[in-house]
Backbone as CSV, one residue per row, in Angstrom:
resi,resn,N_x,N_y,N_z,CA_x,CA_y,CA_z,C_x,C_y,C_z
1,MET,-1.765,-97.891,161.738,-2.949,-97.094,161.924,-3.679,-97.007,160.585
2,PHE,-4.979,-97.225,160.611,-5.796,-97.152,159.406,-5.887,-95.715,158.914
3,SER,-5.788,-95.546,157.607,-5.925,-94.229,156.995,-6.810,-94.370,155.765
4,CYS,-7.943,-93.662,155.745,-8.822,-93.712,154.570,-8.070,-93.304,153.316
5,GLU,-7.215,-92.282,153.430,-6.476,-91.794,152.269,-5.522,-92.858,151.736
6,ASP,-4.800,-93.528,152.637,-3.817,-94.529,152.213,-4.430,-95.904,151.962
7,ASP,-5.449,-96.268,152.728,-5.978,-97.629,152.685,-7.289,-97.753,151.935
8,GLY,-7.830,-96.718,151.480,-9.090,-96.750,150.772,-10.197,-96.631,151.772
9,PRO,-11.464,-96.522,151.646,-12.252,-97.232,152.621,-12.617,-98.571,152.063
10,ASN,-12.616,-98.721,150.764,-13.181,-99.906,150.144,-12.282,-101.136,150.178
11,SER,-10.996,-100.971,150.280,-10.129,-102.154,150.325,-10.037,-102.736,151.724
12,CYS,-10.538,-102.036,152.718,-10.415,-102.494,154.112,-11.753,-102.806,154.757
13,ASP,-12.807,-102.905,153.997,-14.132,-103.158,154.567,-14.387,-104.648,154.750
14,VAL,-13.562,-105.298,155.553,-13.716,-106.721,155.823,-13.747,-106.912,157.324
15,ALA,-14.651,-107.756,157.783,-14.795,-107.987,159.210,-15.148,-109.445,159.476
16,VAL,-14.870,-109.870,160.676,-15.223,-111.211,161.135,-15.940,-111.038,162.459
17,ILE,-16.986,-111.810,162.675,-17.753,-111.704,163.912,-17.682,-113.020,164.661
18,GLU,-17.595,-112.930,165.957,-17.705,-114.120,166.787,-19.020,-114.014,167.549
19,TYR,-19.861,-115.013,167.401,-21.136,-115.055,168.099,-21.053,-116.031,169.262
20,ASP,-21.920,-115.854,170.252,-21.951,-116.766,171.389,-22.440,-118.152,170.997
21,THR,-23.320,-118.211,169.996,-23.846,-119.486,169.535,-23.668,-119.579,168.033
22,SER,-23.701,-120.781,167.529,-23.565,-121.004,166.090,-24.769,-120.400,165.377
23,ILE,-24.512,-119.649,164.317,-25.614,-119.041,163.560,-25.769,-119.655,162.176
24,ALA,-24.814,-120.464,161.789,-24.882,-121.041,160.448,-24.329,-122.460,160.467
25,ASP,-24.959,-123.300,159.710,-24.458,-124.650,159.519,-23.155,-124.554,158.737
26,ALA,-22.161,-125.325,159.122,-20.860,-125.285,158.451,-20.986,-125.552,156.958
27,ALA,-22.015,-126.257,156.551,-22.209,-126.541,155.127,-22.501,-125.270,154.338
28,TRP,-22.969,-124.222,155.025,-23.284,-122.972,154.348,-22.102,-122.023,154.280
29,ALA,-21.070,-122.255,155.078,-19.902,-121.369,155.072,-19.171,-121.511,153.745
30,LEU,-18.763,-120.396,153.183,-18.089,-120.405,151.891,-16.582,-120.278,152.061
31,PRO,-15.813,-121.042,151.292,-14.365,-120.831,151.306,-14.033,-119.526,150.581
32,ILE,-12.884,-118.977,150.890,-12.427,-117.743,150.261,-11.861,-118.042,148.873
33,TYR,-12.202,-117.200,147.912,-11.678,-117.325,146.551,-10.194,-116.968,146.589
34,THR,-9.322,-117.923,146.251,-7.875,-117.735,146.431,-7.099,-117.610,145.126
35,TRP,-7.776,-117.391,144.032,-7.090,-117.219,142.757,-7.058,-115.740,142.393
36,ASP,-6.193,-115.392,141.483,-6.054,-114.002,141.055,-6.604,-113.833,139.638
37,ASP,-7.737,-114.473,139.372,-8.285,-114.460,138.015,-9.756,-114.033,137.984
38,GLU,-10.121,-113.094,138.868,-11.519,-112.673,138.935,-11.987,-111.943,137.684
39,LEU,-11.075,-111.253,136.996,-11.470,-110.454,135.831,-12.244,-111.290,134.826
40,THR,-13.342,-110.771,134.390,-14.291,-111.333,133.426,-15.095,-112.507,133.975
41,ARG,-14.902,-112.883,135.216,-15.722,-113.952,135.809,-17.076,-113.386,136.207
42,THR,-18.102,-114.214,136.079,-19.435,-113.832,136.520,-19.496,-113.911,138.031
43,ALA,-19.971,-112.848,138.642,-20.094,-112.777,140.093,-21.569,-112.687,140.467
44,ASP,-21.925,-113.349,141.561,-23.265,-113.223,142.130,-23.197,-112.255,143.295
45,ILE,-24.176,-111.369,143.361,-24.256,-110.321,144.372,-25.562,-110.551,145.127
46,PHE,-25.504,-110.510,146.463,-26.689,-110.780,147.276,-26.946,-109.624,148.231
47,GLY,-28.211,-109.374,148.536,-28.499,-108.353,149.523,-29.976,-108.065,149.683
48,PHE,-30.273,-107.256,150.688,-31.629,-106.812,151.013,-31.829,-105.351,150.646
49,GLY,-30.939,-104.777,149.866,-30.961,-103.345,149.582,-32.096,-102.902,148.686
50,LEU,-32.042,-101.614,148.356,-33.048,-101.001,147.494,-33.089,-101.689,146.140
51,THR,-34.232,-101.631,145.488,-34.383,-102.190,144.154,-34.963,-101.122,143.238
52,GLY,-34.638,-101.212,141.979,-35.146,-100.250,141.011,-34.901,-100.772,139.606
53,ASP,-35.130,-99.942,138.626,-34.980,-100.318,137.225,-34.185,-99.226,136.509
54,ALA,-32.966,-99.548,136.100,-32.110,-98.562,135.430,-32.702,-98.103,134.102
55,ASN,-33.628,-98.864,133.544,-34.288,-98.448,132.306,-35.366,-97.394,132.552
56,ASN,-35.765,-97.211,133.797,-36.843,-96.285,134.134,-36.409,-95.302,135.219
57,LEU,-35.394,-94.515,134.947,-34.940,-93.519,135.902,-35.881,-92.321,135.899
58,ASP,-35.882,-91.573,137.007,-36.690,-90.348,137.082,-36.250,-89.371,136.000
59,ASP,-37.035,-88.330,135.804,-36.728,-87.320,134.780,-35.343,-86.712,134.954
60,ASP,-34.883,-86.596,136.201,-33.561,-86.005,136.429,-32.463,-87.084,136.467
61,ASP,-32.773,-88.266,135.943,-31.844,-89.397,135.886,-31.376,-89.860,137.265
62,SER,-32.186,-89.641,138.288,-31.819,-90.111,139.613,-32.524,-91.428,139.918
63,CYS,-32.034,-92.090,140.922,-32.601,-93.376,141.322,-34.012,-93.194,141.877
64,SER,-34.878,-94.082,141.530,-36.171,-94.173,142.221,-36.283,-95.633,142.622
65,ALA,-35.850,-95.904,143.813,-35.746,-97.277,144.265,-36.767,-97.562,145.360
66,THR,-37.029,-98.848,145.544,-37.994,-99.310,146.525,-37.279,-100.092,147.605
67,ASP,-37.658,-99.852,148.848,-37.115,-100.586,149.983,-38.175,-101.569,150.455
68,ASP,-38.210,-102.754,149.844,-39.233,-103.738,150.196,-38.699,-104.865,151.077
69,GLN,-37.421,-104.780,151.496,-36.801,-105.742,152.413,-36.767,-107.169,151.864
70,LYS,-36.789,-107.326,150.551,-36.686,-108.662,149.950,-35.220,-108.993,149.680
71,PHE,-34.876,-110.252,149.896,-33.525,-110.732,149.622,-33.401,-110.980,148.130
72,ARG,-32.341,-110.445,147.508,-32.175,-110.552,146.065,-30.805,-111.068,145.683
73,ARG,-30.749,-111.580,144.475,-29.490,-111.986,143.849,-29.428,-111.302,142.494
74,ALA,-28.268,-110.749,142.196,-28.015,-110.178,140.870,-26.676,-110.731,140.400
75,GLN,-26.366,-110.505,139.155,-25.086,-110.944,138.611,-24.420,-109.797,137.869
76,ASN,-23.106,-109.903,137.771,-22.350,-108.952,136.993,-21.007,-109.571,136.656
77,MET,-20.286,-108.952,135.751,-18.974,-109.425,135.324,-17.905,-108.586,136.012
78,VAL,-16.956,-109.241,136.691,-15.887,-108.528,137.383,-15.015,-107.821,136.343
79,THR,-14.801,-106.515,136.545,-14.010,-105.721,135.590,-12.698,-105.217,136.181
80,GLY,-12.511,-105.354,137.490,-11.266,-104.905,138.102,-10.986,-105.628,139.406
81,ASN,-9.685,-105.782,139.729,-9.297,-106.389,141.009,-8.026,-105.748,141.561
82,ALA,-7.873,-104.455,141.352,-6.656,-103.753,141.781,-6.784,-103.213,143.203
83,ASP,-5.657,-103.146,143.884,-5.555,-102.489,145.196,-6.553,-103.008,146.225
84,GLY,-6.855,-104.296,146.192,-7.739,-104.881,147.189,-9.212,-104.623,146.968
85,VAL,-9.575,-104.148,145.773,-10.965,-103.833,145.476,-11.393,-104.556,144.199
86,LEU,-12.510,-105.293,144.281,-13.133,-105.880,143.093,-14.175,-104.899,142.586
87,THR,-14.211,-104.668,141.277,-15.191,-103.755,140.705,-15.946,-104.447,139.576
88,TYR,-17.131,-103.904,139.303,-17.910,-104.311,138.135,-18.729,-103.108,137.695
89,THR,-19.188,-103.139,136.456,-19.939,-102.027,135.871,-21.346,-102.478,135.515
90,MET,-22.332,-101.666,135.840,-23.727,-101.942,135.483,-23.900,-101.667,133.989
91,ASP,-24.056,-102.738,133.215,-24.139,-102.625,131.756,-25.572,-102.743,131.254
92,ASN,-25.903,-101.932,130.258,-27.164,-102.089,129.552,-26.987,-103.298,128.640
93,ASN,-27.966,-104.165,128.577,-27.877,-105.402,127.785,-26.751,-106.298,128.283
94,GLY,-26.563,-106.350,129.596,-25.536,-107.194,130.201,-26.058,-108.603,130.415
95,LEU,-25.689,-109.199,131.537,-26.095,-110.560,131.870,-27.602,-110.624,132.117
96,ALA,-28.155,-111.826,132.083,-29.597,-111.997,132.283,-30.052,-111.431,133.631
97,LEU,-29.237,-111.561,134.679,-29.563,-111.024,136.001,-28.706,-109.799,136.324
98,GLU,-28.317,-109.043,135.296,-27.460,-107.865,135.484,-28.019,-106.974,136.581
99,GLY,-27.166,-106.622,137.527,-27.596,-105.772,138.624,-26.407,-105.152,139.311
100,ILE,-26.712,-104.289,140.262,-25.683,-103.600,141.027,-26.176,-103.488,142.471
101,ALA,-25.265,-103.559,143.404,-25.632,-103.401,144.808,-26.124,-101.981,145.050
102,GLN,-27.002,-101.830,146.029,-27.594,-100.531,146.345,-27.549,-100.268,147.843
103,ASP,-28.085,-99.133,148.250,-28.184,-98.817,149.681,-28.850,-99.989,150.389
104,GLY,-28.260,-100.442,151.477,-28.792,-101.574,152.229,-28.084,-102.876,151.920
105,ASP,-27.244,-102.895,150.888,-26.499,-104.103,150.524,-25.077,-104.111,151.085
106,SER,-24.676,-103.027,151.736,-23.305,-102.912,152.233,-22.934,-104.097,153.116
107,GLY,-21.734,-104.622,152.878,-21.240,-105.763,153.628,-21.660,-107.092,153.056
108,GLY,-22.574,-107.084,152.109,-23.051,-108.329,151.514,-21.996,-108.979,150.639
109,PRO,-22.167,-110.253,150.347,-21.145,-111.004,149.631,-21.187,-110.851,148.112
110,LEU,-20.019,-110.977,147.509,-19.853,-111.186,146.079,-19.235,-112.575,145.973
111,THR,-19.902,-113.479,145.291,-19.403,-114.848,145.179,-19.071,-115.172,143.733
112,ILE,-18.144,-116.076,143.566,-17.737,-116.555,142.241,-17.761,-118.073,142.273
113,GLU,-18.276,-118.667,141.218,-18.275,-120.119,141.108,-17.081,-120.553,140.269
114,ARG,-16.397,-121.591,140.742,-15.249,-122.134,140.024,-15.302,-123.652,140.141
115,ASP,-15.252,-124.325,139.015,-15.300,-125.788,138.974,-16.482,-126.330,139.772
116,GLY,-17.634,-125.669,139.654,-18.854,-126.135,140.289,-18.976,-125.820,141.770
117,LYS,-18.034,-125.079,142.341,-18.068,-124.733,143.760,-18.114,-123.216,143.927
118,ARG,-18.939,-122.739,144.865,-19.100,-121.309,145.103,-18.106,-120.841,146.168
119,TYR,-17.490,-119.669,145.919,-16.486,-119.089,146.812,-16.855,-117.652,147.146
120,LEU,-16.444,-117.206,148.328,-16.601,-115.819,148.729,-15.418,-115.025,148.188
121,ALA,-15.697,-114.018,147.348,-14.628,-113.223,146.740,-14.600,-111.793,147.270
122,GLY,-15.753,-111.252,147.672,-15.771,-109.866,148.102,-16.863,-109.553,149.100
123,ALA,-16.697,-108.421,149.792,-17.708,-107.876,150.698,-18.061,-106.480,150.184
124,ASN,-19.355,-106.220,149.962,-19.769,-104.943,149.387,-19.300,-103.781,150.233
125,SER,-18.712,-102.826,149.542,-18.021,-101.758,150.221,-18.518,-100.376,149.828
126,GLY,-19.067,-100.221,148.659,-19.567,-98.908,148.275,-19.229,-98.554,146.858
127,THR,-19.480,-97.315,146.545,-19.221,-96.810,145.207,-18.820,-95.348,145.307
128,SER,-18.157,-94.876,144.294,-17.826,-93.452,144.237,-18.750,-92.728,143.266
129,GLU,-19.796,-93.413,142.823,-20.741,-92.845,141.865,-21.679,-91.846,142.539
130,SER,-22.049,-90.786,141.832,-23.035,-89.855,142.371,-24.451,-90.367,142.111
131,ASN,-24.630,-91.208,141.118,-25.928,-91.813,140.808,-25.692,-93.300,140.558
132,PRO,-25.622,-94.112,141.604,-25.187,-95.498,141.455,-26.236,-96.467,140.935
133,CYS,-27.273,-95.983,140.275,-28.254,-96.942,139.760,-28.441,-96.827,138.253
134,ASP,-27.638,-96.030,137.585,-27.781,-95.937,136.133,-26.729,-96.805,135.447
135,PHE,-26.954,-97.071,134.188,-25.997,-97.862,133.412,-24.656,-97.147,133.372
136,GLY,-23.590,-97.913,133.484,-22.251,-97.351,133.517,-21.720,-97.147,134.934
137,SER,-22.587,-97.291,135.937,-22.146,-97.152,137.330,-21.197,-98.287,137.692
138,VAL,-20.197,-97.960,138.502,-19.201,-98.940,138.944,-19.389,-99.169,140.437
139,ASP,-19.443,-100.430,140.832,-19.575,-100.782,142.241,-18.273,-101.387,142.731
140,GLN,-18.044,-101.316,144.060,-16.780,-101.756,144.644,-17.021,-102.725,145.799
141,PHE,-16.243,-103.798,145.810,-16.273,-104.793,146.878,-14.859,-104.968,147.406
142,ALA,-14.712,-105.016,148.725,-13.407,-105.334,149.307,-13.066,-106.762,148.897
143,ARG,-11.873,-106.950,148.376,-11.417,-108.269,147.921,-11.002,-109.086,149.145
144,VAL,-11.772,-110.128,149.475,-11.561,-110.895,150.695,-10.203,-111.599,150.695
145,TYR,-9.736,-112.047,149.551,-8.447,-112.753,149.480,-7.323,-111.922,150.099
146,ASN,-7.358,-110.621,149.897,-6.315,-109.753,150.436,-6.305,-109.740,151.962
147,HIS,-7.379,-110.203,152.588,-7.504,-110.192,154.044,-7.484,-111.595,154.642
148,ARG,-7.095,-112.594,153.871,-7.164,-113.989,154.323,-6.319,-114.234,155.568
149,HIS,-5.162,-113.602,155.668,-4.309,-113.823,156.845,-4.944,-113.197,158.094
150,PHE,-5.519,-112.011,157.953,-6.232,-111.372,159.057,-7.386,-112.265,159.522
151,ILE,-8.181,-112.773,158.584,-9.323,-113.629,158.920,-8.849,-114.895,159.628
152,ALA,-7.792,-115.508,159.115,-7.259,-116.733,159.731,-6.805,-116.458,161.162
153,ARG,-6.156,-115.321,161.384,-5.690,-114.983,162.734,-6.867,-114.814,163.684
154,VAL,-7.916,-114.160,163.246,-9.092,-113.978,164.092,-9.718,-115.333,164.414
155,LEU,-9.869,-116.175,163.409,-10.486,-117.482,163.630,-9.644,-118.370,164.537
156,ARG,-8.336,-118.156,164.564,-7.455,-118.910,165.469,-7.486,-118.347,166.884
157,GLY,-8.104,-117.186,167.076,-8.190,-116.589,168.397,-7.064,-115.647,168.740
158,ASP,-6.305,-115.186,167.768,-5.229,-114.228,168.005,-5.836,-112.939,168.565
159,THR,-5.397,-112.519,169.726,-5.961,-111.312,170.339,-5.071,-110.090,170.161
160,GLU,-3.927,-110.245,169.551,-3.029,-109.112,169.301,-2.959,-108.874,167.791
161,LEU,-4.038,-108.354,167.236,-4.119,-108.170,165.793,-3.443,-106.881,165.369
162,ASP,-2.762,-106.949,164.267,-2.036,-105.819,163.705,-2.556,-105.602,162.291
163,ALA,-3.791,-105.141,162.181,-4.466,-105.082,160.887,-3.879,-104.065,159.934
164,TRP,-3.389,-102.912,160.439,-2.904,-101.868,159.534,-1.517,-101.378,159.890
165,GLY,-0.716,-102.208,160.484,0.656,-101.822,160.738,0.936,-101.312,162.137
166,GLY,-0.076,-101.063,162.929,0.123,-100.619,164.311,-0.534,-101.612,165.243
167,ALA,0.093,-101.934,166.353,-0.472,-102.905,167.279,-1.780,-102.372,167.844
168,SER,-2.796,-103.195,167.823,-4.087,-102.764,168.343,-4.196,-103.011,169.836
169,GLY,-3.394,-103.918,170.374,-3.403,-104.165,171.797,-4.608,-104.939,172.286
170,GLY,-5.405,-105.480,171.422,-6.554,-106.266,171.863,-7.305,-106.823,170.690
171,SER,-8.342,-107.575,170.971,-9.114,-108.151,169.884,-9.976,-107.072,169.250
172,LEU,-10.306,-107.271,167.993,-11.106,-106.291,167.271,-12.582,-106.614,167.403
173,SER,-13.412,-105.601,167.423,-14.846,-105.774,167.349,-15.195,-105.794,165.868
174,LEU,-15.959,-106.745,165.432,-16.109,-106.981,164.005,-17.562,-106.867,163.553
175,SER,-17.780,-106.319,162.358,-19.124,-105.948,161.894,-19.971,-107.122,161.450
176,ALA,-21.286,-106.970,161.548,-22.215,-108.068,161.318,-22.565,-108.298,159.860
177,ALA,-22.368,-107.337,158.996,-22.923,-107.425,157.644,-22.500,-108.680,156.894
178,ALA,-21.214,-108.975,156.842,-20.764,-110.148,156.096,-20.293,-111.257,157.016
179,GLY,-20.414,-111.065,158.320,-19.864,-112.002,159.285,-20.356,-113.417,159.154
180,ALA,-21.639,-113.602,158.888,-22.169,-114.965,158.810,-21.522,-115.728,157.667
181,ILE,-21.095,-115.032,156.632,-20.423,-115.676,155.516,-19.027,-116.124,155.946
182,PHE,-18.347,-115.308,156.767,-16.979,-115.616,157.156,-16.887,-116.677,158.239
183,VAL,-17.854,-116.717,159.140,-17.760,-117.628,160.277,-17.671,-119.060,159.784
184,GLY,-16.613,-119.734,160.164,-16.430,-121.132,159.798,-15.923,-121.339,158.380
185,ALA,-15.529,-120.263,157.699,-15.048,-120.422,156.316,-13.784,-121.270,156.297
186,VAL,-13.682,-122.087,155.297,-12.482,-122.880,155.103,-11.445,-121.977,154.464
187,LEU,-10.329,-121.775,155.128,-9.300,-120.888,154.600,-8.258,-121.697,153.850
188,LEU,-8.051,-121.347,152.621,-7.051,-122.021,151.791,-5.834,-121.121,151.721
189,LEU,-4.884,-121.313,152.634,-3.751,-120.411,152.737,-2.559,-120.892,151.930
């Protein structure tokens, strides 16, 4: 049985979706990052979420973000990979595309490039920050590698999934946010 207290919410925010028709060319599906060396690697973050400028916060140091529905890419350096969660910190004078995920980016991918190939490493899960748009804010992504066996079972059509230690008795309904990234992913088990 899933428990927010025991399982995090952030380490378990991974889902797979099955669609009636193909939604993505297999060439676009990303393999799962299967190494345990994410720390200090540059990660790309994608999403349609709010945008703003950490250098220009409101007088009360709160976010003043815009919801313009544009697809964006930002980068950051992975600073943690413990307990099924990848983290990074929004740094002042960081990378050229330094950024952090915001409201509306939930479920979006965190990718890492290795030897010239891009891999799916995380699904945006949230933050524990009270003001997640200022410098020093830490963002959290569910580490997809920790869920590779669950994903493989779903893709094989296993209908008796045991995601958190208790039999579910049926197939799981899976969320759309990161699903297109997972569908057809090459699993390196």
